[in-house]
C-alpha positions in Angstrom: 98.3 18.7 21.6 95.3 20.0 19.8 94.8 16.6 18.1 94.9 14.8 21.5 92.3 17.2 22.8 90.0 16.6 19.8 90.4 12.8 20.1 89.7 12.8 23.8 86.8 15.2 23.3 85.3 12.8 20.8 85.9 9.9 23.1 84.2 11.6 26.0 81.3 12.6 23.7 80.8 9.0 22.6 81.0 7.9 26.3 78.4 10.5 27.2 76.1 9.4 24.4 76.5 5.7 25.4 75.8 6.6 29.0 72.8 8.7 28.1 71.4 5.8 25.9 71.9 3.4 28.7 70.0 5.7 31.1 67.2 6.1 28.6 67.0 2.3 28.0 67.1 1.6 31.8 64.3 4.1 32.4 62.2 2.6 29.6 62.7 -0.9 30.8 61.9 0.0 34.4 58.6 1.5 33.2 57.8 -1.7 31.4 58.5 -3.7 34.5 56.4 -1.3 36.6 53.4 -1.7 34.2 53.8 -5.4 34.4 53.9 -5.4 38.2 50.7 -3.3 38.2 48.9 -5.8 35.9 50.0 -8.6 38.1 48.8 -6.9 41.3 45.4 -6.3 39.7 45.2 -9.9 38.7 46.2 -11.0 42.2 43.4 -8.8 43.6 40.9 -10.4 41.3 42.1 -13.9 42.2 41.8 -13.0 45.9 38.2 -11.9 45.3 37.4 -15.1 43.5 39.1 -17.1 46.3 36.9 -15.4 48.8 33.8 -16.1 46.8 34.8 -19.8 46.4 35.4 -20.1 50.1 32.0 -18.7 50.8 30.4 -21.1 48.2 32.3 -24.0 49.7 31.0 -23.2 53.2 27.5 -22.9 51.9 27.6 -26.1 49.9 29.2 -28.1 52.7 26.7 -27.0 55.3 25.2 -30.1 57.1 21.6 -29.0 56.7 22.1 -28.3 52.9 23.7 -31.7 52.4 20.9 -33.4 54.3 18.2 -31.6 52.4 19.9 -32.4 49.1 20.1 -36.1 50.0 16.5 -36.1 50.9 15.1 -34.2 47.9 17.5 -34.9 45.0 18.7 -38.4 45.9 15.6 -39.5 47.8 17.8 -40.9 50.6 16.2 -41.6 54.0 17.7 -42.5 57.3 17.5 -46.2 57.9 15.3 -47.5 60.7 17.0 -48.2 64.0 16.4 -52.0 63.7 18.0 -52.1 60.3 21.2 -50.3 61.5 24.2 -52.7 61.9 27.0 -51.7 64.2 30.4 -53.1 63.7 32.8 -53.4 66.6 36.4 -52.6 66.0 
């Protein structure tokens, strides 16, 4: 009887140690995942800021007046005269 009690006590102690180790590992792994999630959220915030800046830049660059001014100054394009314009009927 005493031997059975000792063996079962050792078995329960080993089960307790295994369970405690599993809890510790689980907690450690969840912390690692939480840290990774925080990093990803910070990166996402930065990408959203960059996206907003790019949208603003695109709006600025695509503005009709800016395109026209760039065509006139940088490319030296001019509007053709009315008599030189050819219209094609569909």
